[in-house]
C-alpha positions, 0 to 999 in steps of 0.5 A, spaced: 197 528 545 204 529 542 203 535 536 206 531 531 202 525 532 196 529 533 197 532 526 198 525 523 191 523 527 187 528 524 190 527 517 186 520 517 179 519 515 174 519 520 172 512 520 180 510 520 181 515 526 175 511 530 178 504 528 185 506 530 183 507 537 180 501 537 186 497 535 190 501 540 186 499 546 184 492 544 189 489 549 186 493 555 179 492 553 179 485 552 182 484 559 178 490 563 173 489 568 166 489 565 161 495 567 155 496 564 156 504 565 163 504 562 164 503 555 170 500 552 176 505 552 177 503 544 170 506 543 171 513 547 172 519 543 171 524 548 177 526 551 183 523 556 182 521 563 179 516 567 171 516 564 168 515 571 173 520 575 172 526 569 165 525 569 164 526 577 169 531 577 165 535 572 158 533 576 161 536 582 162 543 578 155 543 576 153 542 583 157 548 585 154 553 580 148 550 576 143 550 582 141 543 581 136 539 584 134 532 584 128 534 580 132 538 575 131 538 567 138 537 564 140 538 557 147 535 555 149 538 549 154 534 545 153 528 550 158 524 547 159 517 550 155 518 556 161 521 560 158 526 564 151 523 564 153 517 569 153 521 576 146 524 574 143 517 574 144 516 582 142 524 583 136 525 579 129 523 581 124 520 577 121 527 576 128 529 574 129 529 566 136 528 562 136 530 555 143 529 551 144 530 543 150 528 539 152 528 532 156 521 533 152 515 532 156 510 536 155 515 542 148 516 542 147 508 541 151 506 547 148 511 551 141 509 549 143 501 550 146 502 557 143 508 560 136 509 557 135 502 558 136 502 566 134 510 567 127 511 563 128 519 564 134 519 560 134 520 553 139 521 547 138 524 540 142 523 534 143 529 530 147 528 524 151 535 523 157 536 519 164 537 523 171 536 521 173 532 527 167 528 528 162 527 522 163 528 514 157 524 513 152 529 512 152 537 509 147 539 515 150 545 519 150 546 526 149 554 524 142 552 522 140 547 527 133 548 532 134 544 538 128 539 538 126 542 545 120 546 547 122 554 549 124 554 557 124 547 558 131 546 562 133 548 569 141 547 567 144 546 560 152 544 559 157 543 554 163 540 555 168 541 549 163 542 544 164 550 543 172 548 542 170 544 536 165 549 532 166 555 528 163 562 529 156 561 526 155 555 529 157 557 536 152 563 535 146 559 533 147 554 539 148 560 544 141 563 541 138 556 542 141 555 549 137 562 550 131 559 548 131 552 551 134 555 558 129 557 563 130 564 566 135 565 571 138 558 570 145 556 568 149 554 562 156 551 564 160 551 558 168 550 556 172 554 551 179 556 549 179 563 550 184 568 547 185 574 551 192 578 552 194 573 557 193 567 554 195 569 547 202 571 550 203 565 554 200 559 549 206 561 545 211 559 550 208 555 555 202 552 552 200 545 551 196 548 545 197 553 541 192 557 535 197 560 530 192 561 525 188 567 526 182 569 523 180 575 527 175 573 532 177 566 532 184 562 531 185 555 529 190 550 531 190 546 525 187 550 518 186 543 515 182 540 520 178 547 522 174 544 528 179 540 531 181 545 536 178 552 536 180 558 540 175 564 541 177 572 543 174 573 550 171 580 547 167 576 541 164 571 546 162 576 551 158 580 546 155 574 543 152 572 550 150 579 551 146 579 544 142 574 547 141 576 554 146 571 557 150 574 563 157 571 564 157 570 571 164 567 572 170 566 568 175 560 570 181 559 567 184 553 564 191 550 564 191 549 556 195 556 555 200 555 560 197 560 565 195 558 572 188 554 572 183 557 576 179 553 582 177 548 577 184 546 575 181 544 568 184 544 562 179 548 558 177 555 560 170 555 563 164 560 563 158 560 567 152 564 564 145 566 567 139 567 562 137 574 564 
């Protein structure tokens, strides 16, 4: 998105942002080929790109690094409007389990109506939390959330474009909770905007994103909409994972800073983490 347009878009009240998107895509949605497992473009609030293709691409990443089997128990943190879920519907067996939660009600409702109704082992939970980008309707903070799952419940946990919209206390609490619900020796796949010496230098000249508002361990793209995009210092993130007995196995750089992306060729940076 053009930086000027992005700034104007972020200045709108959250309900109006959703309404603007629906109006923009109304002609496309009126004449689109209907697919029960693809929402109208005007409803999608989780990023650009082809809905099914992006989900399949990430599923390929998950298969490569996530130690998945058809019987796996999977947790999708920030399940959005189901983009990452769809490939799992044809992969998980009846013994497998897919849990997702999100702070945006319309996403959870769509997933429940269109996915859970057809796949009984897929469940989506609404957890209203305050976020500058997505939800002003509550004062509940992610920093205080206890995930509604038992200890050691999941074989694989993932977050795509979630930590990129969270403040430090929220990030730390989610890392603590991931450690609690993830089984030993299992994998968490997460994306970030990671600030190190190379990306910080490159983003100013070459980056599609820039984080000019520096607050020490993290930096913001827009100080008026803090959680619109948040970048974190690499050392800060690694120390948090170490604090909670989580080991970073792979750092795969994304293209957002203008640097050459790694094997995944993704926009955001990826960290692949094991619970010790």
